[in-house]
N, C-alpha and C positions, 0 to 999 in steps of 0.2 A: 631488921630484916635479915634473912639468911644469906648464904653465899651464892656466888654466881660462878658457874664452871662450864666448860665446853667439852663436848665429845664429838665423835665423827658425825653423828646424826642428830644431836640435840644440844641445846644450851640451857643451863639452869639460871633462872632469874628468881631471886629470893627463894631458891630451893625448888622452884617449879620447873620441871623439864619441858622445854618447848622444842618441837621438832624443827630441824633445819633441812629436812628432805625437800627435794624439788617437787613441784606439783605432780608431775607425771609419775615419779617414783612413789609418791604417797598414794596416788590413786591405785596403783598396783598392789601396794601393801595393805591398804584398807579393804580393797576388794577381796583379798584372800584371808582376811581376819575372821576367824571362826566365832569369836565372842570378845567381849570387852567394850570399852567406850572410848569415844573421841570427843574431846572438849575444845570449844573455841575460846581462845584466851585473848582478852582485850583489857583495857585499863579498868573497866567496870569489874572484871573478875578480881583484880587485885584489891579493889575497894572492898568487895564482899569478903575477900580472903581474910582481911583483918578482923572481921566480925563473926566469921563462921569457920572455926578450926577444922571442921569436918571437910571443908573444901580442899584443904591441903592434902588430906588423906586420899580424897577422890582423884585429885590431879596427879599425885605421886604414883597411883596405881593405874592411871589411864594408859591405854595403848599408845595414843598420840594426843598431844596438846598442840593445837594449831595456832600459829602466830596470826590471829584474825585481825587484830587492831594495828593500824599504821604506826602508832607510837610504840607498841610492843616490838614491832619489826625494827624500828629505829634503835631501841635499846639493844636488841640482838646484834644489829650491825656494828655497834660500838665494841662488841666483844669478838666479832668474827673478822677474818681477813678477807672474806668474800661477802658480797651483799646477800642477804636473805630476804626474799620478798614475802609480803603478807599472803596468807592463804585463807580467804573468807570461807567459813563453813558452808555457806550457800553455794559457792563455786564448786567446792568438792562434792557436795550433794548433787548438784546439777549434772556434773560429769558422771557420777556413779549411776544416776537415773538414766542418762543417755546411753551408757554402755549396757545397762540392763542385765548384769550378771548376778544380781542379788534379788531377794524377794522382800519388798518394802512394806512397812506399816507406818502411817503418819499419825502422830499424837501431838495435838496442840491447837491453838487458835480457837475461834468460835466454830460451831458446827457448820454453818453455811460456808465459812471461809475455807475450812479444811476440805469439805466436800468439793467445793469449786476447784481447789488446788489439785485434788486427785483427778477429777474429771479432765481438767486441762492437760495434766501430765500424761494421763492415759491416751489422750488424743495425740499428744506430741510424740510420745514414745510408746506406740502400740505393742511393741515386743517386750516392754518392761512389765514385770509382774508387780502390781501394787495390790497387796492382799487385803488391806483394810485401812480404816482410819477411825479416829475418835477425837472429839474436841478436847481442849485442855482444861475444861471445866467439869469436874466430877467430884463426888463425895467419897466414893468407895474405890480405892485404887485396885483392890483385889479383883473387882469385876473387869476393870480395864486390862489388867494383866492376863486374866483368863481369856479375854477376847483376842489379845495379841497372840497368845499360845495357840488358840483354836485356828487363827488365820493361817498359820503355817509360815509366817514371815520369819526371815532370819536377819533383818536389818531394820532397826527402829530409828526413824527420823523424828527427833524430839524438839518441838518448838514451843516451849512454855515460858520463855523469858528467864532471865537470870535474877536470882539464883534458884527459882522454882524448878527448872528442868534439871539442874544439877542435884537438887535435893531429892527429886524423884528417882534418879539413878542411885544415889547413896542409900536411900531407904529401901529400894526394891531390888537392886542388882549388885550392890557392892560386894556382898558375900558370895553371890553365885551368879555371875554374868552369863546367862544362858544364850543370849544372842548378841549381835553387834549393835551398839547404840551410838548415835551421833547427835550432838546438840546443834540446832540451827537457828535458835533465837526466833527472830521475826521472819525467818525464811519462808514459812508456810504462807504468810500474807503476801510475800513477793511472788511465790509460785501461783497464787490465786489471782494475781493482778490487782490486789487491793492496795499494794504499796509498790511504788516504782523505785528502782535503784538509780543511783546517780549516773549521769552520762559516763561513757567509758573513759573519756579524758580525765574526768574528776576522780574516777576510781584509780587510774594509773598515777595520778598526782597525790593520792592519799587523802583526797578531800571528800570522800563519801560521807563521812560523819557530818560535815558542814551542810551538804545537800539534804541529808535525812533530817537534820535539825530544822532546816529552813522550811521543808514541806510538812514536817510533823513537829510543831512547836512543843507538843507534850513531851518530847524527848529531851527538852532543855535540862530538867533535873539530872538526867543521866550524864549530860555533858558536864554539869557541875561536879558530879561525883568523880568523873574522870580527871577533871582539873585539880581536884583535891589530891588525888593519889599520884599524879604525874611527877611533881617535884621530888616526892619521896622516892619514887622508883628510879629516877635519874640520879639522885644523890647516892642511893644505895649502889647503883651500877658503877658510879664513878669511884666510890670508896673501895669497891671490890676489884678494880682493875689492877 
């Protein structure tokens, strides 16, 4: 694996730059981002990174890579003199939606789910402009891209799961990022109320992964993938200190 280095606002883990900005600072910076993408980085990302070289290109060119996973934040903390807390993509998305300074388009999940999410968010944040939505199941990406352009949105919330959502960015926006894009994984299901997040105390303790696996046993293979990559990630981090 690659080297690990630290700068004032990011730390590199196996060559992948992870932001160390505070949540409030990051909100301001993402809100003013004209184009580019924001990725959520967890252990599963590093698992797929070993099998998909294009993911490294995408992450290296990303505007921000969020320390979404608790284990990723622990690896970062080993490199930093100050604690760096995890920033779940869904928390950042929720704050941006609440502030309502961008024009959003939702892409991902099933049709009923994404529609429900949009309707609930429009009711919760009536001043926020949600220009449109589309399910994550489609054959022709060109039609979806045309719909996004016609909507007038300037911020795409992309919830198609890993690595599908990252592949969508790489294939359609890598060369020409015309809007701001942020991956939210299963966040659309959460916004729709189809999936509940862990209690706050579990989130603060870094146990959200345990809660999600308990209520969604289908996530167990993802837990195994994370377990496979974790020793390698910590060993690499230890060697590079």
